[in-house]
C-alpha positions as CSV (number, residue, x, y, z in Angstrom):
1,M,-63.2,-17.9,29.3
2,V,-63.6,-20.3,32.1
3,L,-61.1,-21.6,34.7
4,T,-61.6,-25.0,36.3
5,I,-59.9,-26.5,39.2
6,T,-59.0,-30.2,40.0
7,A,-60.2,-31.9,43.1
8,P,-56.9,-32.3,44.9
9,L,-56.3,-28.5,44.9
10,W,-59.9,-27.6,45.5
11,A,-59.7,-29.8,48.7
12,D,-57.2,-27.3,50.2
13,I,-59.9,-24.7,50.5
14,S,-63.0,-26.7,50.8
15,D,-63.5,-26.2,54.5
16,R,-63.1,-22.4,54.0
17,A,-65.6,-22.4,51.1
18,S,-68.1,-24.3,53.2
19,R,-67.9,-21.7,56.0
20,I,-68.0,-18.7,53.7
21,L,-70.9,-19.8,51.6
22,G,-72.7,-22.2,53.9
23,G,-71.7,-25.2,51.7
24,A,-72.3,-23.7,48.3
25,S,-69.6,-24.2,45.7
26,L,-67.4,-21.2,44.9
27,L,-67.3,-22.4,41.3
28,N,-70.9,-21.8,40.8
29,S,-71.1,-18.4,42.5
30,G,-70.4,-14.8,41.6
31,L,-68.5,-12.5,43.9
32,T,-71.5,-10.8,45.5
33,P,-72.0,-13.2,48.4
34,L,-68.4,-12.8,49.3
35,A,-68.3,-9.1,49.5
36,Q,-66.4,-9.0,52.8
37,R,-63.5,-11.3,51.9
38,P,-60.1,-9.6,51.6
39,W,-59.6,-10.3,47.9
40,Q,-63.0,-8.9,47.1
41,Q,-61.9,-5.5,48.2
42,R,-59.6,-5.5,45.2
43,I,-61.3,-7.6,42.4
44,Q,-64.8,-6.4,41.8
45,T,-65.8,-8.3,38.6
46,G,-65.7,-11.7,37.3
47,R,-66.0,-15.2,38.8
48,L,-63.8,-16.7,41.4
49,V,-62.2,-19.9,40.1
50,F,-59.2,-20.5,42.4
51,Y,-58.6,-19.2,46.0
52,D,-55.9,-20.4,48.5
53,D,-55.7,-18.9,51.9
54,F,-53.2,-21.5,53.1
55,E,-55.5,-22.7,55.9
56,G,-55.7,-26.3,54.5
57,T,-53.1,-28.8,53.4
58,L,-50.2,-27.1,51.7
59,R,-50.0,-28.2,48.0
60,W,-47.3,-25.8,46.8
61,T,-44.0,-27.1,45.5
62,Q,-40.8,-25.6,47.0
63,N,-38.5,-24.5,44.1
64,N,-35.5,-23.6,46.3
65,A,-34.5,-22.6,49.9
66,T,-37.2,-23.0,52.5
67,M,-41.0,-23.0,52.1
68,T,-43.3,-23.6,54.9
69,Q,-46.9,-23.0,56.1
70,A,-46.7,-20.3,58.8
71,S,-49.1,-20.2,61.7
72,D,-48.0,-16.8,62.9
73,A,-51.2,-14.7,63.1
74,T,-49.1,-11.5,62.8
75,F,-48.2,-12.4,59.2
76,V,-51.6,-13.2,57.7
77,V,-54.3,-11.3,55.8
78,D,-57.1,-13.8,56.6
79,G,-57.3,-16.8,58.9
80,I,-54.3,-17.9,60.9
81,K,-51.9,-19.3,58.3
82,A,-49.9,-18.0,55.3
83,L,-47.2,-19.3,52.9
84,K,-43.7,-18.5,54.3
85,L,-40.6,-18.3,52.2
86,V,-37.1,-17.9,53.7
87,T,-33.9,-17.4,51.8
88,G,-30.4,-18.5,52.8
89,A,-28.0,-16.2,54.5
90,V,-25.9,-15.6,51.4
91,A,-26.1,-12.6,49.1
92,A,-28.5,-13.2,46.1
93,A,-29.9,-16.3,47.8
94,S,-33.5,-17.0,46.8
95,A,-36.6,-18.8,48.0
96,S,-39.7,-19.5,45.9
97,G,-42.8,-21.6,45.7
98,Q,-45.2,-22.8,43.0
99,V,-48.8,-24.0,42.6
100,V,-50.2,-25.4,39.4
101,I,-53.8,-25.2,38.5
102,V,-55.5,-26.6,35.4
103,P,-55.4,-24.4,32.2
104,F,-57.6,-21.7,31.0
105,T,-60.1,-22.7,28.3
106,E,-59.2,-21.8,24.7
107,T,-61.6,-18.8,24.6
108,D,-60.8,-15.1,24.3
109,G,-61.3,-13.0,27.3
110,Y,-59.6,-11.8,30.6
111,A,-58.3,-13.3,33.8
112,V,-56.9,-11.7,36.9
113,A,-54.5,-13.2,39.5
114,G,-53.9,-11.4,42.7
115,I,-52.0,-12.0,46.0
116,W,-50.9,-10.3,49.2
117,L,-47.1,-10.3,50.0
118,C,-45.2,-9.2,53.0
119,L,-41.5,-8.9,53.6
120,S,-39.8,-9.4,56.9
121,A,-36.0,-8.9,57.4
122,A,-33.6,-7.7,59.9
123,A,-32.9,-4.4,58.0
124,A,-34.7,-2.4,55.4
125,S,-31.8,-3.0,52.9
126,T,-31.8,-6.8,53.3
127,P,-34.3,-8.0,50.7
128,R,-33.4,-7.5,47.0
129,Y,-36.6,-8.5,45.2
130,V,-40.0,-10.0,45.9
131,N,-41.9,-11.2,42.8
132,F,-45.1,-12.8,41.6
133,S,-45.6,-14.5,38.3
134,V,-48.3,-16.3,36.3
135,Q,-47.2,-18.7,33.5
136,V,-50.0,-19.7,31.1
137,Q,-49.7,-22.6,28.7
138,D,-52.2,-22.4,25.8
139,R,-52.4,-25.5,23.7
140,A,-54.5,-23.9,21.0
141,L,-52.0,-21.0,20.6
142,N,-49.0,-23.5,21.0
143,S,-47.3,-21.2,23.3
144,Y,-46.3,-20.6,27.0
145,Y,-46.8,-17.0,28.3
146,L,-45.0,-15.6,31.3
147,F,-46.4,-12.6,33.1
148,A,-44.5,-11.3,36.1
149,L,-44.5,-8.4,38.6
150,Q,-41.6,-7.5,40.9
151,F,-40.7,-5.0,43.7
152,A,-37.0,-4.1,43.5
153,N,-35.9,-3.1,47.0
154,Y,-32.0,-2.9,47.3
155,V,-29.7,-4.2,44.6
156,S,-26.0,-4.6,45.4
157,G,-26.5,-2.2,48.3
158,A,-28.2,0.5,46.3
159,S,-31.8,1.6,47.1
160,Q,-34.2,0.9,44.2
161,H,-37.8,0.9,45.4
162,K,-39.1,0.2,42.0
163,L,-42.0,-1.7,40.7
164,Q,-41.2,-3.6,37.5
165,Y,-42.9,-6.0,35.0
166,M,-41.2,-8.6,32.8
167,N,-41.5,-7.7,29.0
168,S,-41.5,-10.0,25.9
169,A,-37.7,-10.0,26.0
170,S,-37.6,-11.4,29.5
171,A,-36.2,-8.1,30.8
172,W,-37.5,-6.2,33.9
173,V,-39.0,-2.8,33.0
174,D,-39.6,0.0,35.5
175,L,-43.3,1.1,35.9
176,T,-43.7,4.9,36.2
177,G,-46.6,7.0,37.3
178,G,-46.2,6.5,41.1
179,G,-43.6,5.5,43.6
180,A,-43.6,2.1,45.1
181,S,-42.5,1.0,48.6
182,M,-42.8,-1.9,50.9
183,T,-42.2,-2.0,54.6
184,V,-39.7,-4.8,55.0
185,T,-39.1,-4.8,58.7
186,G,-42.7,-5.2,59.9
187,P,-46.0,-7.1,59.1
188,V,-47.3,-4.9,56.3
189,F,-48.9,-6.7,53.4
190,V,-48.9,-5.3,49.9
191,Y,-51.3,-6.3,47.1
192,F,-50.0,-7.5,43.7
193,A,-52.2,-8.3,40.8
194,I,-51.9,-9.1,37.0
195,C,-54.7,-8.9,34.5
196,M,-54.2,-10.9,31.3
197,K,-56.1,-10.8,28.0
198,R,-56.3,-13.7,25.5
199,V,-56.6,-12.7,21.8
200,T,-56.8,-15.3,19.1
201,G,-54.1,-14.8,16.5
202,T,-52.1,-12.6,18.8
203,G,-51.8,-14.6,22.0
204,W,-51.9,-13.7,25.7
205,L,-51.1,-10.0,26.4
206,Y,-50.9,-7.9,29.5
207,Q,-54.0,-5.7,30.3
208,W,-52.8,-4.0,33.6
209,V,-50.9,-4.7,36.7
210,Q,-51.7,-3.5,40.2
211,F,-49.6,-2.5,43.3
212,N,-51.9,-1.8,46.3
213,D,-54.4,0.8,44.9
214,R,-52.4,1.8,41.8
215,K,-53.1,0.2,38.5
216,F,-50.7,0.5,35.6
217,D,-52.1,0.2,32.2
218,L,-50.2,-2.2,30.0
219,T,-52.9,-2.7,27.3
220,G,-51.5,-4.7,24.4
221,V,-48.0,-5.3,25.9
222,A,-46.7,-8.7,24.9
223,A,-45.6,-11.3,27.5
224,H,-42.4,-13.4,27.2
225,T,-43.2,-16.6,25.4
226,Y,-41.8,-20.1,25.3
227,A,-42.7,-23.2,23.3
228,F,-45.8,-25.0,24.5
229,T,-44.9,-28.1,26.6
230,D,-47.9,-29.1,28.7
231,E,-51.2,-27.6,29.7
232,G,-51.3,-25.9,33.0
233,V,-51.2,-22.5,34.7
234,N,-48.2,-22.1,37.1
235,I,-48.2,-19.4,39.8
236,D,-45.0,-18.6,41.5
237,V,-44.0,-16.3,44.5
238,G,-40.3,-15.6,45.2
239,V,-37.9,-13.5,47.3
240,V,-34.2,-12.8,46.9
241,T,-31.9,-11.4,49.6
242,D,-29.4,-8.7,48.7
243,V,-26.9,-9.2,51.6
244,A,-25.5,-12.1,53.6
245,A,-28.6,-12.3,55.7
246,A,-31.9,-14.1,55.3
247,S,-35.0,-12.5,53.8
248,T,-38.5,-13.7,54.5
249,C,-41.6,-13.3,52.3
250,Y,-45.1,-14.2,53.5
251,A,-47.9,-14.7,50.9
252,D,-51.7,-15.0,51.6
253,C,-55.1,-15.1,49.8
254,L,-54.0,-16.1,46.3
255,T,-57.0,-15.4,44.0
256,V,-57.6,-16.3,40.3
257,V,-60.7,-14.7,38.7
258,D,-62.1,-15.3,35.3
259,S,-63.4,-12.0,34.0
260,L,-64.9,-13.3,30.8
261,Q,-65.3,-10.6,28.1
262,T,-65.6,-7.6,30.4
263,I,-62.4,-5.5,31.0
264,P,-62.0,-5.7,34.8
């Protein structure tokens, strides 16, 4: 299974790639030369095929509310910039952004998408959700698969502190086996990752999801599906506020890795 990337999106990180590898293309390299990069601490196998540290031209699409490229060094994992999403100051207001990369090839195997997210709000109870999703359109399988991971903070004033994934019925399901928490009033980044598996005759399935150092085994769990519309992989980040006050989410170091036939 191989991911490719189009020139306009690759241009966003070409300067970073040049500095990291001395001019060599990330597309032709394994992860070994990049052992000290932030995402490499989390993803140890496979081939890097897409990386956005938001240092270059912002190519993301704003879905709602406010999306900008922040230059506050306090809220970054690497470099000096990050993606910044700010909700409106109305209960249940949301902010989200999306980037589209070219589709996975029609070959069975694994892929991993990972990102660092940070919440910043006036009070710990302000944010309701922060979420990360990967939507895979597969022409050969004639389907559109939605994988999503979410941290539920406060909902209608009640503390949740739950990690959830979206199942095949488009419902959020609590993940058990370890508590989840995010600091929402300071610059603390949390790592989210989703591993997906393609199986001919079955479709795209969850393999595992990750929250910081905790992996949750979801082997064989089906994703929510839609009818195929157009080739592409859509990656979304979003935040929702619970009260009449704005919530802010920062995102940095989005990584997509093709793990071929080896379970990562």
